C-alpha positions in Angstrom: 90.8 -75.7 34.2 87.7 -76.3 36.3 84.2 -76.1 35.1 83.7 -72.8 36.9 86.7 -71.3 35.4 85.7 -72.4 32.0 82.2 -70.9 32.3 83.6 -67.7 33.5 86.0 -67.6 30.7 83.2 -68.2 28.2 81.1 -65.4 29.8 84.0 -62.9 29.5 84.5 -63.8 25.9 80.8 -63.3 25.1 80.8 -59.8 26.7 79.0 -60.8 29.8 75.5 -61.0 28.1 74.7 -64.6 28.5 71.2 -65.3 29.6 70.1 -68.0 31.9 68.7 -71.1 30.3 65.4 -70.7 32.0 64.8 -67.3 30.3 65.9 -68.6 26.9 63.4 -71.4 27.2 60.4 -69.4 28.4 60.6 -66.6 25.7 59.2 -68.7 22.8 56.4 -69.9 25.1 55.3 -66.4 26.1 55.4 -65.2 22.4 53.3 -68.2 21.4 50.8 -67.5 24.1 50.4 -63.9 23.0 49.9 -64.9 19.4 47.3 -67.5 20.5 45.5 -64.8 22.6 45.5 -62.4 19.7 44.1 -65.1 17.3 41.4 -66.0 19.8 40.4 -62.3 20.4 40.3 -61.6 16.6 38.1 -64.6 16.1 35.8 -63.5 18.8 35.6 -59.9 17.4 34.8 -61.3 13.9 32.2 -63.5 15.3 30.6 -60.6 17.3 30.7 -58.3 14.2 29.1 -61.0 12.0 26.4 -61.6 14.6 25.8 -57.8 14.9 25.6 -57.6 11.0 23.1 -60.5 10.9 21.0 -58.9 13.6 20.9 -55.5 11.9 20.0 -57.0 8.6 17.2 -59.0 10.3 16.0 -55.8 11.9 16.1 -53.9 8.6 14.2 -56.7 6.9 11.7 -56.7 9.8 11.2 -52.9 9.6 10.9 -52.5 5.8 7.2 -52.9 4.9 6.3 -54.9 1.9 5.0 -53.2 -1.3 6.8 -49.8 -0.9 7.9 -49.7 -4.5 6.1 -47.7 -7.1 2.5 -48.7 -7.8 1.7 -50.9 -10.7 -0.5 -48.3 -12.5 2.2 -45.6 -12.4 4.0 -46.6 -15.6 0.6 -47.0 -17.3 -0.4 -43.5 -16.3 2.9 -42.1 -17.5 2.4 -43.8 -20.9 -1.1 -42.5 -21.2 0.0 -39.0 -20.4 2.8 -39.2 -23.0 0.4 -40.5 -25.6 -2.0 -37.6 -25.0 0.8 -35.1 -25.2 2.1 -36.5 -28.5 -1.4 -36.4 -29.9 -1.9 -32.7 -29.1 1.6 -31.8 -30.3 0.8 -33.5 -33.6 -2.4 -31.5 -34.0 -0.5 -28.3 -33.1 2.2 -28.9 -35.7 -0.3 -29.7 -38.4 -2.2 -26.5 -37.7 1.0 -24.5 -38.2 2.0 -26.4 -41.3 -1.3 -26.1 -43.2 -2.6 -22.8 -44.5 -6.3 -21.9 -44.1 -8.6 -22.4 -47.1 -9.3 -19.3 -49.1 -12.9 -19.2 -47.9 -11.8 -18.7 -44.3 -9.4 -15.8 -44.9 -10.9 -12.6 -43.4 -10.4 -9.5 -45.5 -9.9 -6.3 -43.3 -12.7 -4.5 -45.0 -15.1 -7.3 -43.9 -14.2 -6.8 -40.2 -15.9 -3.4 -39.8 -18.1 -1.7 -42.3 -19.3 1.7 -41.1 -23.0 2.0 -41.3 -24.5 5.0 -43.0 -25.5 7.9 -40.7 -29.1 7.7 -39.6 -31.3 10.6 -40.7 -31.6 13.6 -38.4 -34.8 13.2 -36.3 -37.2 16.0 -36.5 -39.8 16.1 -33.8 -42.8 18.4 -33.2 -42.1 21.6 -31.3 -38.4 21.2 -31.9 -36.8 24.6 -31.5 -33.4 26.2 -31.2 -32.6 29.0 -28.7 -29.6 31.2 -28.2 -28.0 31.2 -24.7 -25.0 33.4 -23.8 -23.0 33.3 -20.5 -22.1 36.9 -19.9 -18.6 38.0 -18.8 -19.5 37.8 -15.1 -20.6 34.2 -15.5 -17.4 33.3 -17.4 -15.2 35.0 -14.9 -16.9 33.2 -12.0 -16.5 29.8 -13.7 -20.2 29.1 -14.0 -20.1 27.9 -17.7 -20.0 24.2 -16.7 -22.9 24.6 -14.2 -25.1 26.4 -16.9 -24.3 23.8 -19.5 -25.2 21.0 -17.1 -28.5 22.6 -16.4 -29.6 22.4 -20.0 -28.0 19.0 -20.6 -29.7 17.5 -17.5 -33.1 18.9 -18.7 -32.6 16.9 -22.0 -31.6 19.7 -24.5 -29.0 19.0 -27.2 -26.0 21.3 -27.6 -25.8 22.4 -31.3 -23.1 25.1 -31.2 -20.8 26.6 -28.6 -17.8 29.1 -28.7 -16.0 31.5 -26.4 -15.7 34.9 -28.1 -15.1 38.6 -27.7 -17.4 40.0 -30.4 -16.6 43.7 -30.0 -18.8 46.8 -29.4 -20.4 47.0 -32.9 -21.5 43.4 -32.6 -23.0 43.9 -29.2 -24.8 47.1 -30.2 -26.5 45.2 -33.0 -27.4 42.4 -30.6 -29.1 44.9 -28.2 -30.4 47.3 -30.8 -33.9 47.0 -29.4 -32.6 48.6 -26.2 -30.6 51.5 -27.8 -33.1 54.1 -26.4 -32.8 52.9 -22.8 -30.7 54.9 -20.4 -28.7 51.9 -19.3 -27.7 51.0 -23.0 -24.2 52.4 -22.9 -23.4 50.8 -19.5 -24.8 47.5 -20.8 -22.6 47.5 -23.9 -19.5 48.4 -21.8 -20.2 45.6 -19.4 -20.8 43.0 -22.2 -17.6 44.1 -23.9 -15.5 43.8 -20.7 -14.6 40.1 -21.2 -15.2 36.9 -23.2 -18.7 35.6 -23.7 -19.7 31.9 -24.0 -22.3 31.8 -26.9 -24.4 28.6 -27.3 -27.2 27.2 -29.3 -29.5 24.6 -27.6 -32.1 22.5 -29.3 -35.1 20.7 -28.0 -38.8 20.7 -27.4 -40.1 24.2 -26.7 -36.4 25.3 -26.2 -37.1 29.0 -26.2 -39.8 29.1 -23.5 -38.2 26.3 -21.4 -34.8 28.0 -21.7 -36.1 31.2 -20.2 -37.6 29.2 -17.3 -34.3 27.6 -16.7 -32.5 31.0 -16.6 -35.1 32.6 -14.3 -36.4 36.2 -14.1 -34.3 39.0 -15.4 -34.0 40.4 -11.9 -32.2 37.7 -9.9 -34.0 38.7 -6.7 -37.2 37.8 -8.3 -35.9 34.5 -9.6 -37.0 31.2 -7.9 -34.4 29.0 -6.2 -33.3 26.3 -8.6 -33.1 28.6 -11.6 -29.7 29.8 -12.8 -30.2 33.4 -11.8 -31.9 32.4 -8.6 -28.9 30.2 -7.6 -25.9 32.3 -9.0 -26.9 36.0 -9.2 -28.1 38.9 -7.0 -27.9 42.0 -9.1 -29.8 42.8 -12.3 -26.6 44.3 -13.9 -24.8 41.0 -13.2 -27.4 38.4 -14.0 -24.9 35.9 -15.4 -26.6 34.9 -18.7 -28.8 35.9 -21.6 -31.5 33.8 -23.3 -33.7 34.5 -26.4 -37.2 35.7 -25.5 -39.0 34.5 -28.6 -38.6 32.1 -31.5 -38.1 34.9 -34.0 -35.5 36.6 -31.9 -33.8 33.2 -31.3 -33.4 32.8 -35.1 -32.0 36.4 -35.5 -29.5 36.0 -32.6 -28.3 32.6 -33.8 -27.7 34.0 -37.3 -25.8 37.0 -35.8 -23.5 34.9 -33.6 -23.0 31.8 -35.7 -22.4 30.9 -39.3 -24.6 28.2 -40.8 -21.6 25.7 -40.9 -21.0 26.2 -37.2 -24.3 24.6 -36.3 -23.9 20.8 -35.8 -26.8 18.5 -36.8 -26.6 15.2 -35.0 -28.7 12.6 -33.3 -28.5 12.4 -29.5 -28.3 8.8 -28.3 -30.6 9.6 -25.4 -33.4 11.2 -27.5 -35.5 8.0 -27.3 -35.3 8.2 -23.4 -36.3 11.9 -23.4 -39.0 12.2 -26.1 -41.9 9.8 -26.9 
């Protein structure tokens, strides 16, 4: 058998997959070259990453300023603050733990001791007068205005009540007028509603009280008086006032019991009287 036949025979036996010798020899060379290339590229990448790392670390060291840490006196200040805090906490705990000495204990009766009432001041020309707001003045809501007139002048309110006394009481009050033709109409009018009875006290209270009220006829009353400001008709002249000291005492005794009269010192008396 020739060489050609023998090679053909070998090729058939091996399944026809025999490679040329040139390819079989070049394969290990190409694989080695690729490995060498991979090794060289890996080394280059490592060198470049290392150089980049060294460059970034140099830049960080160059950018970071020196002395950026906490100041030297900061721990000392913290220690001083802690010592002061512990000192005051110790004093606070000692104040809670120790009871005060007996001499420093305050008895409730020692906090406020009421002073005795000062004596009632009695001044010269000190009088009391009887003033009554008639039913028309009560119905019109003038009680407050009349009270303020006497208070603003400096008089002291001693007694006050809203009452409906009845016909017999009113006839006794106006008994000096029982012969007058208008007496019956006066009693009927005064008994038509509640009356605000008051006792005022002050210097020349009777005479000054009449001046504050104004003339009996409202049309003859000066502006600024109660009747001059709030009344027009004599039969509706708003209020009544004692015309003498003797009549004031009688009228006060008729309208008030002795225990209803309040005796007290006005705090503004020193600013009203010398």
